[in-house]
C-alpha positions in Angstrom: -11.1 11.2 0.3 -13.3 12.3 -2.6 -14.6 16.2 -2.7 -17.1 16.4 -5.4 -17.0 19.8 -5.5 -13.5 19.5 -7.4 -15.3 18.6 -10.6 -13.5 21.1 -13.0 -10.5 22.9 -13.0 -9.7 26.5 -13.4 -7.1 27.8 -15.0 -7.2 32.1 -15.7 -10.6 32.3 -16.9 -10.8 29.2 -18.7 -12.9 26.3 -17.0 -11.4 22.8 -17.9 -13.5 19.9 -18.2 -12.5 17.1 -15.5 -11.6 13.6 -16.5 -11.5 10.7 -13.5 -9.2 7.3 -13.9 -10.8 4.7 -11.8 -8.4 2.0 -11.4 -10.3 -1.2 -9.4 -7.8 -3.3 -7.6 -4.6 -2.4 -9.5 -1.5 -5.3 -9.1 1.1 -4.1 -11.3 3.0 -0.7 -9.9 4.7 -0.2 -13.2 1.2 0.1 -14.7 0.0 2.1 -12.0 2.9 4.1 -12.0 2.4 5.0 -15.7 -1.0 5.8 -15.5 -0.2 8.7 -12.9 1.8 9.6 -15.6 -1.0 9.8 -17.9 -3.2 11.6 -15.7 -0.7 14.3 -14.3 0.0 15.1 -18.2 -3.8 15.3 -18.8 -5.0 17.0 -15.7 -7.0 13.7 -14.9 -7.8 12.4 -11.1 -6.3 9.3 -10.5 -9.0 7.1 -8.3 -7.3 3.8 -7.0 -10.1 1.3 -5.1 -7.9 -1.2 -2.9 -6.6 -4.1 -2.3 -3.8 -3.2 -4.4 -0.7 -5.9 -5.5 1.3 -3.3 -4.2 2.2 -0.4 -1.9 2.0 2.9 -2.8 5.0 3.8 -1.5 7.0 1.2 -3.7 10.0 2.6 -5.4 8.5 0.8 -9.1 5.3 2.9 -8.7 7.4 5.8 -8.1 9.8 5.1 -10.4 7.3 4.6 -13.1 5.4 7.6 -12.2 8.8 9.8 -12.4 8.4 12.9 -10.6 4.8 13.2 -11.2 3.1 12.4 -8.1 2.7 16.3 -6.5 1.2 17.1 -10.1 -1.7 15.0 -9.7 -5.1 14.0 -7.6 -5.2 11.0 -6.1 -7.8 9.5 -4.1 -8.4 6.3 -2.3 -11.4 3.9 -1.5 -11.2 0.7 0.6 -13.9 -0.8 -1.7 -16.0 -0.7 -5.0 -18.9 0.2 -2.2 -16.5 3.0 -0.7 -15.8 4.4 -4.1 -19.9 4.7 -5.1 -20.7 6.1 -1.7 -18.0 9.0 -2.2 -18.5 9.7 -5.8 -22.4 9.0 -5.4 -25.4 7.4 -7.3 -25.2 9.7 -10.6 -21.8 9.4 -11.1 -20.9 9.0 -14.9 -19.3 5.5 -15.0 -17.9 4.1 -17.8 -16.9 0.6 -18.0 -13.8 -1.0 -20.2 -14.0 -4.7 -20.4 -13.2 -7.2 -23.4 -16.7 -8.1 -22.7 -18.3 -4.9 -23.7 -20.4 -5.1 -26.5 -20.0 -1.5 -28.3 -16.5 0.1 -29.2 -15.0 2.8 -26.6 -15.5 5.4 -30.0 -18.9 5.3 -29.6 -19.3 7.0 -25.9 -20.3 10.3 -25.3 -18.0 11.2 -22.3 -19.8 14.4 -20.5 -17.6 16.5 -17.9 -17.0 14.6 -14.9 -16.7 11.3 -16.8 -15.3 8.3 -14.8 -13.6 5.5 -16.5 -13.0 2.4 -14.9 -10.4 -0.3 -15.5 -10.4 -4.0 -13.7 -7.0 -5.2 -12.8 -4.6 -6.3 -14.9 -5.4 -10.4 -14.3 -8.8 -10.6 -14.0 -10.2 -7.4 -15.3 -13.5 -5.9 -13.7 -15.4 -8.2 -11.8 -18.3 -10.2 -14.1 -21.1 -9.1 -12.1 -20.2 -5.8 -12.5 -20.1 -6.0 -16.0 -23.5 -7.5 -16.2 -24.9 -4.8 -14.3 -23.2 -2.3 -15.9 -23.5 -4.0 -19.3 -25.0 -1.0 -21.2 -22.1 1.6 -20.3 -19.8 -1.1 -20.6 -17.2 -0.7 -23.9 -14.1 -2.2 -25.4 -11.2 -1.7 -27.5 -11.0 -3.8 -30.3 -8.2 -6.2 -30.9 -7.5 -9.4 -32.7 -10.0 -12.4 -31.8 -7.4 -14.7 -30.8 -5.9 -12.3 -28.3 -7.0 -11.8 -24.7 -6.6 -7.9 -23.7 -4.0 -4.8 -23.9 -1.8 -3.6 -21.4 -3.8 -1.8 -19.0 -1.5 1.5 -19.0 -1.7 1.4 -22.8 -5.6 1.2 -22.0 -6.3 3.5 -20.3 -4.0 5.9 -22.2 -6.0 4.9 -25.5 -9.2 5.9 -23.5 -8.1 8.9 -22.3 -7.2 10.4 -25.1 -10.2 9.4 -26.9 -12.3 11.4 -24.5 -10.0 14.2 -24.6 -10.4 14.3 -28.0 -14.0 14.3 -28.0 -13.3 17.2 -25.9 -11.5 19.2 -28.4 -7.9 18.7 -26.1 -9.8 21.4 -24.0 -7.2 22.8 -21.8 -4.2 21.0 -23.8 -1.4 22.4 -25.6 
């Protein structure tokens, strides 16, 4: 369940911008575990859109996330429609695909941004990319290769967003 009031975290008198990482039907538990660790150390919330290729209780998922599961906010959705319904029509969504026309460094990420990544074997659905081409970005890579590992791509974009925010709230 998503609570739209949780957009900002407070630490003392400081307000920290909130980043949301969205996984659209992830398939590999180790990737999701690694991404959960990235969320925990950066303060980003993790949003998982079902179906997944694993059970959340999988030991491989827990092992990859190590002991960080209790240090992150995780939200689950039964479908992409459920996700959209919960985050609302004005949510700042940014999609990532090798089919994106612009580089991920060209985006201006606002507070509360949702960075959306597809599953490991298929990426995001073609119709979702077509409907959102104006906000679909890519990570540059050699033309002859298909894609980066999902957890690596998420980490790269996460840290680009945080860099653009001057790593607010991080030491």
